[in-house]
MIKOLNU-694034 format. One record per residue: residue in one letter; y, x negated, z negated of N, C-alpha, C in turn. Coordinates in steps of 0.2 Angstrom, whole numbers, plus 2048, in hexadecimal, padded with zeros to 3 digits. Layout:
BEGIN
- type/n.py/n.px/n.pz/ca.py/ca.px/ca.pz/c.py/c.px/c.pz
- A/Y/X/Z/Y/X/Z/Y/X/Z
...
//
This chain:
BEGIN
- type/n.py/n.px/n.pz/ca.py/ca.px/ca.pz/c.py/c.px/c.pz
- X/CA8/282/373/CA9/282/36B/CAC/288/369
- X/CAB/28A/363/CAE/290/361/CB4/28E/35C
- X/CB9/291/35D/CBF/290/359/CBF/295/353
- X/CC3/293/34E/CC3/297/348/CC5/29E/34A
- X/CCA/29F/34E/CCC/2A5/351/CC6/2A9/354
- X/CC2/2A6/358/CBC/2AA/35B/CB7/2AC/355
- X/CB7/2A7/350/CB2/2A9/34B/CB5/2AF/347
- X/CBB/2AF/346/CBE/2B5/342/CBD/2BB/346
- X/CBE/2BB/34D/CBD/2C1/351/CB5/2C3/351
- X/CB1/2BF/351/CAA/2C0/351/CA8/2C4/34A
- X/CAA/2C1/345/CA9/2C4/33E/CAD/2CB/33D
- X/CB3/2CB/33F/CB7/2D1/33F/CB3/2D7/343
- X/CB0/2D5/348/CAD/2DA/34C/CA7/2DD/348
- X/CA4/2D9/344/C9F/2DB/33F/CA2/2DF/339
- X/CA8/2E0/339/CAB/2E3/333/CAD/2DF/32D
- X/CAD/2D8/32E/CAE/2D4/328/CB6/2D4/327
- X/CB7/2D6/320/CBE/2D7/31E/CC2/2D1/31E
- X/CBF/2CC/31C/CC3/2C5/31B/CC5/2C3/322
- X/CC0/2C4/327/CC2/2C2/32E/CC7/2C6/331
- X/CC7/2CC/32F/CCC/2D1/332/CD3/2CF/32F
- X/CD4/2CD/329/CDA/2CB/326/CDC/2C5/329
- X/CD8/2C0/32A/CDA/2B9/32D/CDC/2BA/334
- X/CD9/2BF/338/CDB/2C0/33F/CE2/2C3/33F
- X/CE3/2C7/33A/CEA/2C9/339/CEF/2C4/339
- X/CED/2BF/335/CF2/2B9/334/CF2/2B5/33B
- X/CEC/2B4/33E/CEC/2B0/344/CF0/2B4/34A
- X/CF0/2BA/34A/CF4/2BE/34F/CFB/2BD/34D
- X/CFD/2BE/347/D04/2BE/345/D07/2B7/346
- X/D03/2B2/345/D06/2AB/345/D04/2A7/34C
- X/D00/2AA/350/CFE/2A6/356/CF9/2A1/355
- X/CF5/2A2/350/CF0/29D/34F/CE9/29E/353
- X/CE8/29A/358/CE3/29A/35C/CE3/2A0/361
- X/CE9/2A3/361/CEA/2A9/366/CF2/2AA/367
- X/CF4/2AD/36C/CFB/2AE/36C/CFD/2B3/367
- X/D03/2B3/365/D06/2B8/360/D05/2BF/363
- X/D03/2C3/35F/D02/2CA/361/D03/2CE/35A
- X/D09/2D1/359/D0A/2D4/353/D06/2DB/353
- X/D05/2DE/358/D01/2E4/358/CFA/2E3/355
- X/CF7/2DE/358/CF0/2DC/356/CF1/2DA/34E
- X/CF6/2D6/34C/CF7/2D4/345/CF7/2DA/341
- X/CFB/2DF/343/CFB/2E5/33F/CF4/2E9/33F
- X/CF1/2E9/344/CEA/2EC/345/CE5/2E9/340
- X/CE5/2E2/340/CE0/2DF/33C/CE2/2DF/335
- X/CE8/2DE/333/CEA/2DF/32C/CE9/2E6/329
- X/CEA/2EB/32E/CE8/2F2/32C/CE1/2F3/32A
- X/CDD/2F0/32F/CD5/2F0/32E/CD3/2ED/327
- X/CD6/2E7/325/CD4/2E4/31F/CD7/2E8/319
- X/CDD/2EB/31A/CE1/2EE/314/CDD/2F5/312
- X/CDA/2F8/317/CD7/2FE/316/CD1/2FD/311
- X/CCE/2F6/312/CC9/2F4/30E/CCB/2F1/308
- X/CD1/2F2/306/CD5/2EF/300/CD5/2E8/2FF
- X/CD5/2E4/305/CD6/2DD/305/CDD/2DB/304
- X/CDE/2D7/2FF/CE5/2D5/2FD/CE9/2D2/302
- X/CE6/2CD/306/CE9/2CA/30B/CEB/2CF/311
- X/CE7/2D4/312/CE9/2D9/317/CEE/2DD/315
- X/CEE/2DF/30F/CF4/2E3/30C/CFA/2DF/30C
- X/CFA/2D9/30A/D00/2D5/30A/D03/2D4/312
- X/CFE/2D3/316/D00/2D3/31D/D03/2D9/320
- X/D01/2DF/31E/D04/2E5/320/D0B/2E5/31D
- X/D0C/2E2/317/D13/2E2/314/D18/2DE/319
- X/D15/2D8/31B/D19/2D4/31F/D1A/2D8/326
- X/D15/2DB/329/D17/2DF/32F/D1C/2E4/32E
- X/D1C/2E8/328/D21/2ED/327/D27/2EA/326
- X/D28/2E4/322/D2E/2E1/321/D32/2DF/327
- X/D2E/2DC/32C/D31/2D9/332/D30/2DD/338
- X/D2D/2E3/338/D2B/2E7/33E/D26/2E4/343
- X/D21/2E0/340/D1C/2DD/344/D17/2E2/346
- X/D17/2E5/34C/D12/2EA/34E/D13/2F1/34B
- X/D18/2F2/348/D1A/2F8/344/D21/2F9/343
- X/D23/2FE/341/D2B/2FF/33F/D2C/2FB/339
- X/D32/2F9/338/D35/2F6/332/D35/2FB/32D
- X/D32/2FA/327/D32/2FF/321/D32/2FA/31B
- X/D38/2F9/318/D38/2F4/312/D35/2F7/30C
- X/D36/2FE/30B/D32/301/306/D2B/300/306
- X/D28/301/30C/D21/301/30D/D1F/2F9/30C
- X/D23/2F5/30E/D21/2ED/30E/D21/2EC/306
- X/D26/2EE/302/D25/2ED/2FB/D1F/2F0/2F8
- X/D1E/2F6/2FA/D18/2F9/2F7/D11/2F5/2F9
- X/D11/2F3/2FF/D0B/2EF/301/D0B/2E8/2FC
- X/D11/2E5/2FC/D11/2DF/2F8/D0F/2E0/2F1
- X/D11/2E6/2EE/D10/2E7/2E7/D08/2E9/2E6
- X/D05/2EC/2EB/CFE/2EE/2EA/CFA/2E7/2EA
- X/CFC/2E3/2EF/CF8/2DC/2EF/CFA/2D8/2EA
- X/D00/2D8/2E7/D02/2D4/2E1/CFE/2D6/2DB
- X/CFD/2DD/2DA/CFA/2E0/2D5/CF2/2DE/2D5
- X/CF0/2DC/2DB/CE9/2D9/2DC/CE9/2D2/2DA
- X/CEE/2CF/2D9/CEF/2C8/2D7/CF0/2C3/2DD
- X/CF2/2C6/2E2/CF3/2C2/2E8/CF9/2BE/2E8
- X/CF9/2B7/2E7/CFF/2B3/2E6/D05/2B4/2EC
- X/D03/2B4/2F2/D08/2B5/2F7/D0B/2BB/2F7
- X/D08/2C1/2F5/D0B/2C7/2F5/D10/2C7/2EF
- X/D0E/2C4/2E9/D12/2C4/2E4/D19/2C0/2E5
- X/D18/2BB/2E9/D1E/2B7/2EB/D22/2BB/2F0
- X/D1F/2BF/2F5/D22/2C3/2FA/D26/2C9/2F6
- X/D23/2CB/2F1/D26/2D1/2ED/D2D/2CE/2EA
- X/D2C/2C8/2E7/D32/2C5/2E4/D38/2C4/2E9
- X/D36/2C1/2EF/D3B/2C0/2F4/D3E/2C7/2F6
- X/D3A/2CC/2F7/D3C/2D2/2F9/D42/2D5/2F4
- X/D40/2D5/2EE/D45/2D7/2E9/D4B/2D3/2E8
- X/D4A/2CC/2EA/D50/2C8/2EA/D54/2C8/2F0
- X/D52/2CC/2F5/D56/2CD/2FC/D5B/2D2/2FB
- X/D61/2D0/2FC/D67/2D5/2FB/D68/2DA/301
- X/D64/2D9/306/D64/2DD/30C/D5E/2E2/30C
- X/D5F/2E8/30E/D5A/2ED/30E/D5A/2F2/308
- X/D5E/2F1/303/D5E/2F6/2FE/D59/2F6/2F8
- X/D55/2F0/2F8/D50/2F0/2F3/D52/2EA/2EE
- X/D58/2E7/2EE/D5A/2E2/2EA/D59/2E4/2E3
- X/D55/2E0/2DF/D55/2E1/2D7/D54/2DA/2D4
- X/D59/2D7/2D1/D59/2D1/2CF/D53/2D0/2C9
- X/D53/2D5/2C5/D4E/2D5/2BF/D47/2D5/2C2
- X/D45/2D9/2C7/D3F/2D9/2CA/D3D/2D3/2CE
- X/D42/2D0/2D1/D41/2CA/2D5/D3F/2C5/2D0
- X/D43/2C4/2CA/D41/2BF/2C6/D3A/2C0/2C3
- X/D39/2C6/2C1/D32/2C8/2BE/D2D/2C5/2C3
- X/D2D/2C7/2C9/D28/2C5/2CE/D28/2BD/2D0
- X/D2E/2BA/2D0/D2E/2B3/2D1/D2A/2B0/2CB
- X/D2C/2B2/2C5/D28/2AF/2BF/D20/2B0/2C0
- X/D1E/2B6/2C2/D17/2B7/2C3/D14/2B3/2C9
- X/D18/2B2/2CE/D16/2AE/2D4/D15/2A6/2D1
- X/D1A/2A4/2CD/D19/29D/2CA/D13/29D/2C6
- X/D12/2A2/2C2/D0C/2A2/2BD/D05/2A2/2C1
- X/D05/2A5/2C7/CFF/2A5/2CA/CFF/29F/2D0
- X/D03/29B/2D0/D04/295/2D4/D04/297/2DC
- X/D08/29C/2DD/D09/29E/2E4/D0D/298/2E8
- X/D0B/297/2EE/D0D/291/2F1/D15/292/2F2
- X/D19/28E/2F0/D20/28E/2F1/D24/292/2EC
- X/D20/295/2E7/D23/299/2E2/D28/295/2DD
- X/D26/28F/2DB/D2B/28B/2D7/D32/28A/2DA
- X/D31/288/2E1/D37/286/2E5/D3C/28C/2E5
- X/D39/292/2E7/D3D/298/2E8/D40/29B/2E2
- X/D3C/29A/2DC/D3E/29D/2D6/D44/298/2D4
- X/D43/291/2D5/D48/28D/2D3/D4F/28E/2D7
- X/D4E/290/2DD/D54/292/2E1/D57/298/2DF
- X/D53/29D/2DD/D56/2A3/2DA/D5A/2A1/2D3
- X/D57/29D/2CF/D5B/29B/2C9/D61/297/2CA
- X/D61/292/2CF/D67/28E/2D1/D6C/293/2D3
- X/D6A/298/2D7/D6F/29D/2DA/D73/2A0/2D4
- X/D70/2A1/2CE/D72/2A4/2C9/D75/29F/2C3
- X/D75/299/2C5/D78/293/2C1/D74/292/2BB
- X/D6E/294/2BB/D69/293/2B6/D65/28C/2B7
- X/D69/287/2B7/D66/280/2B9/D61/27E/2B4
- X/D62/27E/2AE/D5D/27C/2A9/D56/27F/2AA
- X/D56/285/2AD/D4F/288/2AE/D4D/286/2B5
- X/D51/285/2B9/D4F/283/2C0/D4C/27C/2C1
- X/D50/277/2BD/D4E/270/2BD/D46/26F/2BD
- X/D43/272/2B7/D3C/270/2B6/D38/272/2BC
- X/D3A/278/2BF/D36/27B/2C5/D36/276/2CB
- X/D3B/272/2CC/D3C/26E/2D1/D39/267/2D0
- X/D37/265/2CA/D33/25F/2C9/D2D/25F/2CE
- X/D2C/259/2D1/D27/259/2D6/D28/25C/2DD
- X/D2E/25E/2DE/D2F/261/2E4/D2D/25D/2EA
- X/D2A/261/2EF/D27/25E/2F5/D2A/260/2FC
- X/D2E/266/2FC/D31/268/302/D38/266/302
- X/D3B/265/308/D42/262/309/D47/266/305
- X/D47/26D/305/D4C/271/302/D4B/270/2FA
- X/D45/270/2F7/D45/26F/2F0/D47/268/2EE
- X/D45/263/2F2/D48/25C/2F0/D4F/25C/2F0
- X/D52/25F/2F5/D5A/260/2F5/D5C/263/2EF
- X/D59/268/2ED/D5B/26C/2E7/D5B/268/2E1
- X/D55/264/2E0/D54/25F/2DB/D59/25A/2DB
- X/D5B/257/2E1/D60/252/2E1/D67/255/2DF
- X/D68/25B/2E1/D6F/25E/2DF/D6F/25F/2D7
- X/D69/261/2D4/D69/261/2CD/D6B/25A/2CA
- X/D68/255/2CC/D6A/24E/2C9/D71/24D/2CB
- X/D73/24E/2D1/D7A/24C/2D3/D7F/250/2CF
- X/D7E/256/2CD/D83/25B/2CA/D82/25C/2C3
- X/D7C/259/2C0/D7A/25A/2B9/D78/261/2B7
- X/D75/264/2BC/D72/26B/2BB/D6C/26B/2B8
- X/D6C/26C/2B1/D65/26C/2AE/D62/265/2AC
- X/D66/260/2AE/D64/259/2AD/D6A/255/2AC
- X/D69/24F/2A9/D6F/24A/2A9/D70/247/2B0
- X/D77/247/2B2/D79/244/2B8/D76/23D/2BA
- X/D73/23D/2BF/D6F/236/2C1/D70/236/2C9
//
């Protein structure tokens, strides 16, 4: 039987950009194959050269964490920005998180909030929870509370419980 990984390999060998981008993910996360950051960087690069937003975002991750390449936070942000400008939700969220990170010299609260809002607007997975956390850290509870409605992950449910417990943006309950 063919695995998804093997299918991606076959299509990538034929120059399929989508398969190249997904192979980058497989190698980065050990999906169907052992983790191999050099191969992840290689396949993300192949997809990025063809302007694939997932490949471009993947290069950002590689540059941010040094997967298969040197750590270069400026380059990571540039890759995230390029993919975000293409409308790629994950890159938009990665950009917000990068600007919200006080380590590395690129902290910019205004840009972080701008990109968190954009990520929420385009329904990036996890964006509401991360933006709510950003707002809670700044004691902007009445803005954070609506974002936590319908929370599904543990951290967000705990944040929602704290809002109710402490009266942050909602009546104590």
